[in-house]
N, C-alpha and C positions, 0 to 999 in steps of 0.2 A: 469541703472546695477543692481540697486537695485527692480526696478520695471519690469526687465527682470525675477531675479531667480522665485520672487511671481510669477510671469507667466507659468515658467517652473513648479513649483513645484504644479501649481495647474492643469495645462495641465498631469503633471503622473496622479496624483492623479484620474482627469476625464478619462484619459484612462487606467488605471488599473480599475476603477468601468465601466467603459463601454467593453471593455474587459470580463471581472467575473461577469456582470450583468446578464445574464445565468443562473451562480450559486445560484442569489438570485432567479432567477423565479423558478429553480429546489426546493427552502426552504419553500418557496409557494404553489407548488406542495405537496411537503411532508406533509406540515400543514393542506391543506385546498381540496386536493381531497381526494373523498370518494373511501377509500380502495379498492383493489380488496375482489370476497369471495373466504373465503379457496377453495386451490386449493382442486377437489376432489379427489377421490379414485384412484390411480394412476394406469393405468390398467396390469401392470407387475412391479416385481419386480426383479429389475434388475440385475447384476452380476457385482461387481465392484472388482478392487484388491487396496489396500491404499498403496502410495509411500511416502517413507519417505527416505530424505537425511539427513543422520546426522555426523556430525564428533567430535568425543571423547562429548558425548551428554552422559552418563554414567551415569551422574545425575538425568537427566528430561527424557530419553527416555521409562521409564519404565509406566509411569504416562500415560500418550500418549497412547497408545500401552491397556493397562488396559482399560484407556476412549472408546477404539474405539469395546474390549471386551467385554464393558457394552450396547452395543448400542442395543436399538430395534424393529433394522432391523435385518431382520433372521441372525444369524452371518452364516450362509452355504453357503452364499451369499456373505462373506468379507473375504477378504483372504489379511494380512500386508505384506505386503516386506520393506524391511529397506535395503540403501545402505549405508555401515559404511566406508564413506568416508577421505582415510585415514589417519586415525582413529591411535590415538596410548595410546590410552583407553582400559577398555572392553566393550566400547560400544552392540559390534559383543553379547558378554556374555551376557548381560542385555536383549540387544533384543529378542532373540532365547528362553532365561529364561523365555519373557513373553510371548513368544506364536510367534513371528514375525519370518519368515525365511528370511535370511539373507546373503548379498551379502558383499563383502568385495573388495574396490578397491582402490589399491595402487598407483597412479599416480600423480608426481610432477611436472608435467610438464601441462597438461591441468586440473588446478585450479577452481572450483568453482560450484557451484551448478546445473551451465547447464548441463556440465560433464556427473555429475552423476546422474542426470533425464535420459538424453542419455545412460547412463552404463544400465539403470536398462527398462528402455521400451526397451530396443533393446532384452534383457532378455525375457521382461515377450512374449515379441510378435513371438518369435522364440520358444524357449525352455518351456514355459508353455503355448504357440497357444489353446492347448486343452480344455483351461479351460475356454473360450470362455467369456473372459471379453467385457463389453460393457463400459463400464469408467473407467478410472484412479482420488481417489482421492490423492490431495497431498500436505502433512503438513510436518511441520517445527517437528523438538522433542522434541521442547518445548510445544509445542499445546498441549490443551485440548478441549474435546469435550463432548458439552452437550448430555444426551442422546439418545436425538431425533434427530440430526444429520442427520447421513446419511439417516433416512425418511422423515427428509423434504424435502434435495437435492433433490435424490429421485421424488420427486413429481412432481419438475420443469423439472429433465432431461425426468420424461415421458410425459411433456407437445413437446419436439424436442429440445428442446435448446442443443448444441453439447457444449458447456463453461459453466458453472457456477461458482460465487464466492457467499461468503459465510459472516453470519453478523462476524465482529468480535472485538471480547472483549476484554481484558486485563487480568490477571493473579495478577498484582501488581499494579494497577493502584498506589495505593498508598502507594510507596514505598518514590518519592519525585517529585519536579517538573518536573525534567526530564521523569519518567516515565509514568505522566500524559499527558505531554503532547505531548507523542507517544498515548499513549490512547484514549486521543479527539480527535486526530487528526484522528486516525481508527476510532472513532465510528462516528464520522461528516462524514468521508464518504462513511462509509453505509447509515446511515441514511440521509443523504441530498446529497449524490452524487450517489449510485446505486442504490438505492430505489427509488428518484423520476426518473431516468432514464429507469430506469424496468416497471415503471409505465406509460413514456412513451412512450415506446416498443423503443426507443433508444437502443445504447449498451454500458455496464459495462465496466468494469475495472478493469481485475485478481490482484489483490495486494503482490503479497509473497508466500503466504500461504492459505487453507482452499478453495480450489480452485475444480472443477471436468469440465474431461476433455474426452469426449467420441475416445473411442477407434480405430474411424474411423478416426482422426483427424491424431494421434499418424502414422497410417500407412499411411496414405495421406505422411507427411515429414517424414517418415520415420526414427521415435526417435523426440530428442526432438533434435532442431534446434539452438538454444537463446543461444548465451554463451556470450554474453554485460553484462557488471557488475549488469546489473538491467534487467533479464532474466524475469519477469511479464511483466514487463512494455511495453517488448520490440516483446512478444508474443504478447498484447492484439496490439499494435497497426497493427501488419501483420495484425492479422486478422480483425481490424476493414475495415484496407485497401481493402482485398480481400473478405470485405461485410459480415464478419460472424457479429453474434449477442450475445455479450455475456452475461447472461441475471445472475440474480441474487436471492438467497434464503433470505430474512430477517427472515426466521422460522432457518434457522439451523444458531448457535451459537459455533462461535471456540472463546476460550481464548488463548493471544496469551504472550508469556513472553517481557518484554520490557526491552529495558538497563537504566540501572541507575546511570551509573557516567555519566560524560560530558565526560571525552577521548574517553568511546568507542562509546558513541551516537556520538561525532566529525567523525570517521572512516568510522561508518555506515552511519553515513548522508555524509559525504565527498564519497563513496563510491556510493549513490546513485544519487549525483549529478553530479558526473564523467558519471556516467551512462547514464542520462538523455541526457547530449552534446550524448555521442554517439552515441543514439536512433536518437535523431534529426539528426545528422551529417547524417547518412545512409537509415533515412523513413523521415523526413522530407519535403521532396521534392514530396515523392510519398502522404507523407499525407496532403499535402496542397491543389496539385489537387485535392485530393476526394473530396474535400470543393466541388469546380464548378462542380464536375463529378457528370449526374442526375443518372447513373445507377449506383453509388457507396453508402455509411451511409454519407452523407452529412454532417448532425446538428455531427451524432457522430465522426466525420472525425472531424469539428472546434472543439468540446468539447476534444477529443484528442491531438489535436496540441496545445489549450488552456493549457494542464498539463504539458505538457514537455518543452515549450519555455517562454513563454512571460513574467509569474512572475517573475523567477531572475532576465532576462536579465532587463524591466525594474525596478526594484529594486536594480539595478547593477547603470544602469546608473543614478539614484536618485543620489544615495551616491558619487558616483565620480562627477559630478555637481557639488553638492550642497558643499563639499568638496574643490574642482576646486575652486568655488569662497569665500571661507572661509579663502583659501590659499592667495587670492587675498588682498579680506580684510583685513590680518594681517599686508603685505608687502604694503598696499596703503597708506601710513602716512598722505594725504591730507583728507582722509575720516573715517579711523576709527575711531573718536565717532559716523559715522552714519549706516557706514558699516556691523560693526562687532555685536551690537545687532540684527541690522535687517535682519545678515543671517543669525545667530543664531535663533532666532524666527522662521523666513522663516523651518528650518531643523527641530525643535523643533514639528511648526504647522502638517509637514509633516509628521513627528512619530507618533502624537497624534491623528491625521486622520487615520494613518493603524493603531496604533492599538486598536483602537475603531471599523477600520471595522473587525481586528480580534476577536477582544473580544466579537462583539456580536455573532457570531458563533459559539464561544465557548459557551458559557451562554447561547446559544437558544440549542444547545447538550447537555450541562448539565442539564437542564428542565426538555427537552423529553424524558433523557435518565438515568433520576437518578435514577429509577428501577434498570438498567444495571449495574450500576456505584458502586463496590465492594467497597465502602470508606464510613469513616464520612462525615457525613454533612457538616462540618467546612471544612473538606478538601478539599470539593467537590464546594466548592464555592472560596476556595483562591484560587484552582487550574484552574477555570478562569480567575485570574489576571495574573497569571504566563504564559501561553497561548500564550498569544501574545508572552512573551520574548522568548517564548523556537523559536517560530517561527521565529523571526528576527537575533536571531542564527544561522539561512541558507543563510542569509547574508554573512560574510564573508569564512565562509563553501565553499558557490557557488563560491566564488573570489579565494579561494584555490585550489579549484577543475577543475578553466581553467587553470592550470598552472602544478600540479603537478601528477606526476606519480602516478596512484591507485591501488593497487592490492586488489582480493579480502580476505579479513580474517575474521576468525569466531569470534561468539560475545559469550561469556559463560555465560552459562546458567546455572540457582543454585538455582530457587526457583519452590522447590522438592513439592508441593502439589497438592491433588489429587483434584475432578472434584468438591468436594463436601465440599472441604477444600475451595477451590475459591467461591463456591458461598454460 
């Protein structure tokens, strides 16, 4: 039994490493591959609409709109639209005063960002069709934009990409280990996932906010048809299956506010975990088939499949099996002196291996993105050690998501900084 559990844990670690070894390759590409030359001046300055779905965001939405108004991109080519979605505060009034066109939506049955996006896209594609929008930016109300954001995104959009995501930074990295955990993850996603994907000409993935989508796609799908709990990954996977290449613009920086309490973080990541299960159930078979379809994005399909499935299930299997052996050890009186310490050491070894693996990515991201992290040097170093702990908390969240009914819940945003204060 003892040799079995040691072998099992070794197999789990090797399996995890093999499945995600391509991400180590991504890191090598990001570090070693010569960066592409800067994009040439775009042939056209395209016309855009900015779409913001907001629910009780009066504290922060004004700062976002101001950062959009302060863009270096010609203001006459950018219009801002806000969906005040089931608001009970003065979000709509604040947004109007900041210069946005506001539509209020009240629907307690169809709740969630996906429904709000569908609502506004259909209005824009009918009532505002004469504006000739070529693309739609999607932001959350708590975001802030670097002043060159739209200018940089336009350069990449002009190359022919119909979907683009951007570099995601944080407004409140230095608040505590929870906000830092989120922030470090999104920095890693930008630098060591989407960046090398773009360099290798495979498909990226949008991540909740800070993306640009061609109006052609909105017309093709008659609005926004993604309404699972994680509509961003649902959109990404559906389009990878269809053969769409999602691009990435590292020169366009967005600042996002992260949760700071464990309760907020639990609720949000519970929704994400449940949403990943939903996406796997709806798209998993088609996505898996795409891996072996020569006319599809083979590598991108594998990448997305790894994104939504194995890590959580491999971790859950490991926890269950190790806990089971520990339970058996406690009730096997003849072997307690030998089994219990060996089983505990085996569990600790597995934990240490995963901790080191995750820590290495967090440390690498912190070192290479040091100048972009708005935080004291001491905290930057300290949060590399808490980053694996933050990631480990996904395990109980993933377990709870398997059994609990999860609904979309808004996260309260209170960081009322301007873009100048954030930087």
